[in-house]
MARMIDO-891920 format. One record per atom (N, C-alpha, C, O): atom name; residue number from 0; y, x, z. Coordinates in Angstrom, 1 decimal, decimal comma. Each point is the difference from the previous one (the first is absolute). Example, Ala and Ser with C-alpha at 12.3 -4.5 7.8 and 13.67 -1.06 7.14 Angstrom:
<nodes>
NODE  atom    n       v       u       w
NODE     N    0    -5,7    13,2     7,8
NODE    CA    0     1,2    -0,9     0,0
NODE     C    0     1,2     0,9     0,0
NODE     O    0     0,0     1,0     0,7
NODE     N    1     1,1    -1,4    -1,4
NODE    CA    1     1,1     0,9     0,0
NODE     C    1     1,1    -0,8     0,8
NODE     O    1     1,1     0,5     0,1
</nodes>
This chain:
<nodes>
NODE  atom    n       v       u       w
NODE     N    0     6,2   -13,2   -21,2
NODE    CA    0     1,0     0,5     1,0
NODE     C    0    -0,6     1,3     0,6
NODE     O    0     0,7     1,0     0,2
NODE     N    1    -2,0    -1,0     0,2
NODE    CA    1    -0,6     1,2     0,7
NODE     C    1    -0,9     0,8    -0,9
NODE     O    1    -0,8     0,7     0,5
NODE     N    2     1,0    -0,8    -1,8
NODE    CA    2    -0,9     0,7    -1,0
NODE     C    2     0,2     1,5     0,1
NODE     O    2    -0,9     0,8    -0,3
NODE     N    3     2,0    -0,3     0,9
NODE    CA    3     0,3     1,5     0,0
NODE     C    3    -0,9     0,7     1,1
NODE     O    3     0,0     1,2     0,0
NODE     N    4    -0,7    -2,0     0,8
NODE    CA    4    -0,8     0,6     1,0
NODE     C    4    -1,4    -0,3    -0,1
NODE     O    4    -0,3    -1,2    -0,4
NODE     N    5    -0,6     2,1     0,7
NODE    CA    5    -1,5    -0,3     0,0
NODE     C    5    -0,4    -0,8     1,3
NODE     O    5    -0,3     0,7     1,0
NODE     N    6     0,3    -2,0    -1,0
NODE    CA    6    -0,3    -0,8     1,1
NODE     C    6    -1,5    -0,1     0,2
NODE     O    6    -0,6    -1,0    -0,4
NODE     N    7     0,0     2,0     1,0
NODE    CA    7    -1,4     0,0     0,3
NODE     C    7    -0,1    -0,7     1,5
NODE     O    7     1,0    -0,2     0,6
NODE     N    8    -2,2     0,0    -0,3
NODE    CA    8    -0,2    -0,6     1,4
NODE     C    8     0,5     0,9     1,1
NODE     O    8     0,7    -0,5     0,9
NODE     N    9    -0,9     1,8    -0,8
NODE    CA    9     0,5     0,8     1,0
NODE     C    9     1,6     0,0     0,1
NODE     O    9     0,6    -0,1     1,1
NODE     N   10     0,0     0,0    -2,3
NODE    CA   10     1,5     0,1     0,0
NODE     C   10     0,5    -1,4     0,5
NODE     O   10     1,0    -0,1     0,8
NODE     N   11    -1,6    -1,0    -1,2
NODE    CA   11     0,4    -1,3     0,4
NODE     C   11    -0,2    -0,1     1,5
NODE     O   11     0,9    -0,6     0,7
NODE     N   12    -2,0     1,0    -0,1
NODE    CA   12    -0,3    -0,1     1,4
NODE     C   12     1,0     0,9     0,7
NODE     O   12     0,6    -0,4     1,0
NODE     N   13    -0,3     1,6    -1,5
NODE    CA   13     1,1     0,8     0,7
NODE     C   13     1,3    -0,6     0,1
NODE     O   13     0,6    -0,1     1,1
NODE     N   14    -0,1    -0,4    -2,2
NODE    CA   14     1,3    -0,7     0,0
NODE     C   14     0,1    -1,3     0,8
NODE     O   14     1,0    -0,3     0,7
NODE     N   15    -2,1    -0,4    -0,8
NODE    CA   15    -0,1    -1,3     0,8
NODE     C   15     0,0     0,4     1,5
NODE     O   15     0,6    -0,7     0,8
NODE     N   16    -1,3     1,7    -0,5
NODE    CA   16    -0,1     0,4     1,5
NODE     C   16     1,4     0,5     0,4
NODE     O   16     0,4    -0,3     1,2
NODE     N   17     0,3     0,9    -2,0
NODE    CA   17     1,4     0,5     0,4
NODE     C   17     0,9    -1,2     0,2
NODE     O   17     0,7    -0,1     0,9
NODE     N   18    -0,8    -0,9    -1,8
NODE    CA   18     0,8    -1,2     0,1
NODE     C   18    -0,4    -0,8     1,3
NODE     O   18     0,9    -0,4     0,7
NODE     N   19    -2,1     0,2    -0,4
NODE    CA   19    -0,5    -0,6     1,2
NODE     C   19     0,5     0,7     1,3
NODE     O   19     0,4    -0,6     1,0
NODE     N   20    -0,5     2,0    -1,1
NODE    CA   20     0,5     0,7     1,2
NODE     C   20     1,5    -0,2     0,2
NODE     O   20     0,4    -0,1     1,1
NODE     N   21     0,4     0,1    -2,1
NODE    CA   21     1,4    -0,2     0,1
NODE     C   21     0,3    -1,3     0,6
NODE     O   21     0,8    -0,2     0,9
NODE     N   22    -1,5    -0,8    -1,4
NODE    CA   22     0,3    -1,4     0,5
NODE     C   22    -0,5    -0,1     1,5
NODE     O   22     0,8    -0,5     0,8
NODE     N   23    -1,9     1,1    -0,5
NODE    CA   23    -0,5     0,0     1,4
NODE     C   23     0,9     0,8     0,9
NODE     O   23     0,2    -0,5     1,1
NODE     N   24     0,3     1,6    -1,6
NODE    CA   24     0,9     0,8     0,9
NODE     C   24     1,3    -0,7     0,2
NODE     O   24     0,6     0,1     1,1
NODE     N   25    -0,1    -0,9    -2,1
NODE    CA   25     1,3    -0,7     0,2
NODE     C   25    -0,2    -1,1     1,0
NODE     O   25     0,9    -0,2     0,8
NODE     N   26    -2,0    -0,5    -0,9
NODE    CA   26    -0,3    -1,1     1,0
NODE     C   26    -0,1     0,6     1,4
NODE     O   26     0,5    -0,6     1,0
NODE     N   27    -1,3     1,7    -0,9
NODE    CA   27    -0,1     0,7     1,3
NODE     C   27     1,3     0,4     0,6
NODE     O   27     0,2    -0,1     1,2
NODE     N   28     0,6     0,7    -2,1
NODE    CA   28     1,3     0,5     0,5
NODE     C   28     0,9    -1,2     0,4
NODE     O   28     0,7     0,1     1,0
NODE     N   29    -0,8    -1,2    -1,6
NODE    CA   29     0,9    -1,2     0,4
NODE     C   29    -0,6    -0,5     1,4
NODE     O   29     0,8    -0,4     0,9
NODE     N   30    -2,1     0,3    -0,8
NODE    CA   30    -0,6    -0,5     1,2
NODE     C   30     0,2     0,9     1,2
NODE     O   30     0,2    -0,4     1,1
NODE     N   31    -0,4     1,7    -1,3
NODE    CA   31     0,1     1,0     1,0
NODE     C   31     0,6     1,2    -0,5
NODE     O   31    -0,6     0,9    -0,5
NODE     N   32     2,0    -0,8     0,8
NODE    CA   32     0,7     1,2    -0,5
NODE     C   32    -0,6     1,4     0,6
NODE     O   32    -0,5     0,0     1,1
NODE     N   33     0,6     0,9    -1,9
NODE    CA   33    -0,7     1,3     0,3
NODE     C   33     0,9     0,9     0,8
NODE     O   33     1,3     0,0     0,0
NODE     N   34    -1,9     0,8     0,8
NODE    CA   34     0,7     1,1     0,8
NODE     C   34    -0,4     1,4    -0,6
NODE     O   34    -1,2     0,3    -0,1
NODE     N   35     2,2     0,5    -0,2
NODE    CA   35    -0,4     1,4    -0,5
NODE     C   35    -0,9     0,6     1,0
NODE     O   35     0,2    -0,1     1,2
NODE     N   36    -1,2     0,9    -1,7
NODE    CA   36    -0,8     0,9     0,9
NODE     C   36    -0,4     1,2    -0,7
NODE     O   36     0,1     0,2    -1,2
NODE     N   37    -0,5     0,8     2,0
NODE    CA   37    -0,4     1,3    -0,5
NODE     C   37    -1,5     0,1     0,1
NODE     O   37    -0,6    -0,1     1,1
NODE     N   38    -0,1     0,4    -2,2
NODE    CA   38    -1,4     0,3    -0,1
NODE     C   38    -0,2     1,4    -0,5
NODE     O   38     0,8     0,8     0,3
NODE     N   39    -1,8    -0,6    -1,1
NODE    CA   39    -0,2     1,4    -0,6
NODE     C   39     1,0     0,3    -1,1
NODE     O   39     0,1     1,2    -0,3
NODE     N   40     0,6    -2,2    -0,2
NODE    CA   40     1,1     0,4    -1,0
NODE     C   40     1,1     0,7     0,7
NODE     O   40     0,2    -0,3     1,2
NODE     N   41     0,5     1,2    -1,8
NODE    CA   41     1,1     0,8     0,7
NODE     C   41     1,3    -0,8     0,2
NODE     O   41     1,0     0,6     0,1
NODE     N   42    -1,1    -1,9    -0,1
NODE    CA   42     1,3    -0,7     0,3
NODE     C   42    -0,4    -1,4     0,5
NODE     O   42    -1,1    -0,4    -0,1
NODE     N   43     2,1    -0,3     0,7
NODE    CA   43    -0,2    -1,4     0,5
NODE     C   43    -0,1    -0,8    -1,2
NODE     O   43     0,8     0,1    -0,9
NODE     N   44    -1,8    -1,1     0,9
NODE    CA   44    -0,1    -0,9    -1,1
NODE     C   44    -0,3    -1,4     0,5
NODE     O   44    -0,5    -0,3     1,1
NODE     N   45     0,9    -0,6    -2,0
NODE    CA   45    -0,3    -1,4     0,2
NODE     C   45    -1,2    -0,4    -0,8
NODE     O   45    -0,5     0,8    -0,8
NODE     N   46     0,0    -2,0     0,9
NODE    CA   46    -1,2    -0,5    -0,8
NODE     C   46     0,3     0,1    -1,4
NODE     O   46    -0,9     0,5    -0,8
NODE     N   47     2,1    -0,9     0,4
NODE    CA   47     0,4     0,1    -1,5
NODE     C   47     0,0     1,5    -0,5
NODE     O   47    -0,4     0,2    -1,1
NODE     N   48     0,9     0,7     2,0
NODE    CA   48     0,0     1,4    -0,4
NODE     C   48    -1,4     0,5    -0,3
NODE     O   48    -0,2     0,6    -1,0
NODE     N   49    -0,7    -0,9     2,0
NODE    CA   49    -1,4     0,4    -0,1
NODE     C   49    -0,7    -0,6    -1,2
NODE     O   49    -0,9     0,6    -0,6
NODE     N   50     1,3    -1,8     0,3
NODE    CA   50    -0,6    -0,6    -1,2
NODE     C   50     0,4     0,6    -1,3
NODE     O   50    -0,8     0,3    -0,9
NODE     N   51     2,1     0,1     0,8
NODE    CA   51     0,5     0,7    -1,1
NODE     C   51    -0,7     1,3    -0,1
NODE     O   51    -0,4     0,4    -1,1
NODE     N   52     0,4     0,4     2,1
NODE    CA   52    -0,7     1,3     0,0
NODE     C   52    -1,4    -0,1    -0,4
NODE     O   52    -0,6     0,8    -0,7
NODE     N   53    -0,1    -1,8     1,3
NODE    CA   53    -1,4    -0,2    -0,3
NODE     C   53    -0,2    -0,4    -1,5
NODE     O   53    -1,0     0,5    -0,6
NODE     N   54     1,9    -1,3     0,1
NODE    CA   54    -0,1    -0,3    -1,5
NODE     C   54     0,2     1,2    -0,9
NODE     O   54    -0,6     0,1    -1,0
NODE     N   55     1,6     0,7     1,4
NODE    CA   55     0,2     1,2    -0,7
NODE     C   55    -1,3     0,9     0,0
NODE     O   55    -0,3     0,6    -1,0
NODE     N   56    -0,3    -0,5     2,2
NODE    CA   56    -1,3     0,8     0,1
NODE     C   56    -1,0    -0,6    -0,8
NODE     O   56    -0,8     0,8    -0,6
NODE     N   57     0,7    -2,1     0,5
NODE    CA   57    -1,1    -0,7    -0,8
NODE     C   57     0,3     0,4    -1,5
NODE     O   57    -0,9     0,3    -0,7
NODE     N   58     2,2    -0,4     0,3
NODE    CA   58     0,3     0,4    -1,4
NODE     C   58    -0,5     1,4    -0,3
NODE     O   58    -0,6     0,3    -1,1
NODE     N   59     1,0     0,7     2,0
NODE    CA   59    -0,4     1,3    -0,2
NODE     C   59    -1,5     0,2     0,0
NODE     O   59    -0,5     0,9    -0,8
NODE     N   60    -0,2    -1,6     1,6
NODE    CA   60    -1,5     0,1     0,0
NODE     C   60    -0,5    -0,4    -1,3
NODE     O   60    -0,9     0,7    -0,6
NODE     N   61     1,4    -1,8     0,1
NODE    CA   61    -0,5    -0,5    -1,3
NODE     C   61     0,4     1,0    -1,1
NODE     O   61    -0,9     0,3    -0,9
NODE     N   62     2,1     0,2     0,8
NODE    CA   62     0,3     1,0    -1,0
NODE     C   62    -0,8     1,3     0,1
NODE     O   62    -0,4     0,5    -1,0
NODE     N   63     0,2     0,0     2,2
NODE    CA   63    -0,9     1,1     0,2
NODE     C   63    -1,4    -0,2    -0,5
NODE     O   63    -0,6     0,8    -0,7
NODE     N   64     0,1    -2,0     1,0
NODE    CA   64    -1,4    -0,3    -0,4
NODE     C   64    -0,1    -0,2    -1,6
NODE     O   64    -1,0     0,5    -0,5
NODE     N   65     2,0    -1,1    -0,1
NODE    CA   65     0,0    -0,1    -1,4
NODE     C   65     0,1     1,3    -0,6
NODE     O   65    -0,6     0,3    -1,1
NODE     N   66     1,5     0,6     1,6
NODE    CA   66     0,2     1,4    -0,5
NODE     C   66    -1,2     0,9     0,1
NODE     O   66    -0,2     0,8    -0,8
NODE     N   67    -0,6    -1,0     2,0
NODE    CA   67    -1,2     0,8     0,2
NODE     C   67    -1,3    -0,5    -0,4
NODE     O   67    -1,0     0,6     0,2
NODE     N   68     1,0    -1,8    -0,7
NODE    CA   68    -1,2    -0,7    -0,4
NODE     C   68    -0,8     0,8    -1,0
NODE     O   68    -1,2     0,1     0,2
NODE     N   69     1,7     0,4    -1,2
NODE    CA   69    -0,6     0,9    -0,9
NODE     C   69    -0,7     1,2     0,6
NODE     O   69    -1,1     0,4    -0,3
NODE     N   70     1,9     0,2     1,2
NODE    CA   70    -0,6     1,2     0,7
NODE     C   70    -1,1    -0,4     0,9
NODE     O   70    -1,1     0,7     0,1
NODE     N   71     1,3    -1,8     0,6
NODE    CA   71    -1,2    -0,5     0,9
NODE     C   71    -1,2    -0,3    -0,8
NODE     O   71    -1,1     0,3     0,4
NODE     N   72     1,3    -0,9    -1,6
NODE    CA   72    -1,2    -0,3    -0,8
NODE     C   72    -0,7     1,2    -0,4
NODE     O   72    -1,2     0,1     0,0
NODE     N   73     1,9     1,0    -0,4
NODE    CA   73    -0,6     1,2    -0,4
NODE     C   73    -0,6     0,7     1,2
NODE     O   73    -1,2     0,5    -0,1
NODE     N   74     1,9    -0,4     1,2
NODE    CA   74    -0,5     0,7     1,2
NODE     C   74    -1,2    -0,6     0,5
NODE     O   74    -0,9     0,7     0,4
NODE     N   75     0,7    -2,0    -0,3
NODE    CA   75    -1,1    -0,7     0,5
NODE     C   75    -1,0    -0,3    -1,0
NODE     O   75    -1,0    -0,7     0,3
NODE     N   76     1,2     1,1    -1,6
NODE    CA   76    -0,8    -0,3    -1,1
NODE     C   76    -0,4    -1,5    -0,1
NODE     O   76    -1,2    -0,3    -0,2
NODE     N   77     2,3    -0,5     0,2
NODE    CA   77    -0,3    -1,4    -0,2
NODE     C   77     0,1    -0,4    -1,5
NODE     O   77     0,6     0,7    -0,8
NODE     N   78    -1,3    -1,8     0,6
NODE    CA   78     0,0    -0,5    -1,5
NODE     C   78     1,3    -0,7    -0,3
NODE     O   78     0,3     0,0    -1,2
NODE     N   79     0,4    -0,6     2,1
NODE    CA   79     1,2    -0,7    -0,2
NODE     C   79     1,0     0,4     1,1
NODE     O   79    -0,4     0,4     1,1
NODE     N   80     1,7    -0,7    -1,3
NODE    CA   80     1,0     0,2     1,0
NODE     C   80    -0,3    -0,9     1,2
NODE     O   80    -0,5    -1,1    -0,2
NODE     N   81     0,8     1,6     1,4
NODE    CA   81    -0,2    -0,9     1,2
NODE     C   81     1,0    -1,2    -0,1
NODE     O   81     1,0     0,1    -0,6
NODE     N   82    -1,4    -1,2     1,3
NODE    CA   82     0,7    -1,2     0,0
NODE     C   82     1,3     0,1     0,7
NODE     O   82     0,1     0,7     1,0
NODE     N   83     0,9    -1,4    -1,5
NODE    CA   83     1,3     0,0     0,7
NODE     C   83     0,0    -0,7     1,4
NODE     O   83     0,9     0,1     0,8
NODE     N   84    -2,0    -0,9    -0,7
NODE    CA   84    -0,1    -0,7     1,3
NODE     C   84    -0,2     1,0     1,2
NODE     O   84     0,4    -0,3     1,1
NODE     N   85    -0,9     1,5    -1,4
NODE    CA   85    -0,1     1,1     1,1
NODE     C   85     1,4     0,3     0,4
NODE     O   85     0,2     0,2     1,2
NODE     N   86     0,8     0,0    -2,1
NODE    CA   86     1,3     0,3     0,3
NODE     C   86     0,7    -1,2     0,7
NODE     O   86     0,8     0,2     1,0
NODE     N   87    -1,2    -1,4    -1,3
NODE    CA   87     0,6    -1,2     0,7
NODE     C   87    -0,5     0,0     1,4
NODE     O   87     0,9    -0,3     0,9
NODE     N   88    -2,1     0,6    -0,6
NODE    CA   88    -0,6     0,0     1,3
NODE     C   88     0,7     1,1     0,9
NODE     O   88     0,4    -0,2     1,1
NODE     N   89    -0,3     1,4    -1,7
NODE    CA   89     0,7     1,1     0,6
NODE     C   89     1,5    -0,4     0,4
NODE     O   89     0,4     0,3     1,1
NODE     N   90     0,2    -0,8    -2,1
NODE    CA   90     1,4    -0,4     0,2
NODE     C   90     0,1    -1,1     1,1
NODE     O   90     1,0     0,0     0,8
NODE     N   91    -1,9    -0,9    -0,7
NODE    CA   91     0,0    -1,0     1,0
NODE     C   91    -0,2     0,6     1,4
NODE     O   91     0,7    -0,4     1,0
NODE     N   92    -1,5     1,3    -0,9
NODE    CA   92    -0,2     0,7     1,3
NODE     C   92     1,3     0,8     0,4
NODE     O   92     0,4     0,0     1,1
NODE     N   93     0,2     0,7    -2,1
NODE    CA   93     1,2     0,8     0,3
NODE     C   93     1,1    -1,0     0,4
NODE     O   93     0,7     0,2     1,0
NODE     N   94    -0,6    -1,4    -1,7
NODE    CA   94     1,1    -0,9     0,4
NODE     C   94    -0,3    -0,6     1,4
NODE     O   94     1,0    -0,2     0,7
NODE     N   95    -2,2    -0,1    -0,4
NODE    CA   95    -0,3    -0,5     1,3
NODE     C   95     0,3     1,0     1,1
NODE     O   95     0,6    -0,3     1,1
NODE     N   96    -0,9     1,6    -1,3
NODE    CA   96     0,3     1,1     1,0
NODE     C   96     1,5     0,1     0,1
NODE     O   96     0,5     0,1     1,2
NODE     N   97     0,2    -0,1    -2,2
NODE    CA   97     1,5     0,1     0,1
NODE     C   97     0,6    -1,2     0,6
NODE     O   97     1,0     0,2     0,8
NODE     N   98    -1,4    -1,4    -1,0
NODE    CA   98     0,5    -1,2     0,6
NODE     C   98    -0,3     0,0     1,6
NODE     O   98     0,9    -0,4     0,8
NODE     N   99    -2,1     0,8    -0,5
NODE    CA   99    -0,4    -0,1     1,4
NODE     C   99     0,5     1,2     0,9
NODE     O   99     0,4    -0,3     1,1
NODE     N  100    -0,5     1,5    -1,7
NODE    CA  100     0,3     1,2     0,8
NODE     C  100     1,3     0,7    -0,4
NODE     O  100     0,5     0,9     0,8
NODE     N  101     0,1    -1,3    -1,9
NODE    CA  101     1,2     0,8    -0,5
NODE     C  101     1,1    -0,5     0,8
NODE     O  101     1,1     0,5    -0,3
</nodes>
């Protein structure tokens, strides 16, 4: 069923994390409805809006990292491409900032 995708550990962790976040946000929204607020984003957002924006940012961080990995390897004279876990940590920080301050 899932043979079309390369299910490595980072990919599995990424998608499981997204699923857990969606379940957690649903429960949180049912227990405590959100009020729109204005943070550093240029519009009023709810928790769900900030989660969506944060997940988009996480996807772009990963795409940029994969696209630039070869260049980073050359520039830093590394023997192998840097681990995708670096992009995952950066994406987690970006998501946390957007959720808390966005």
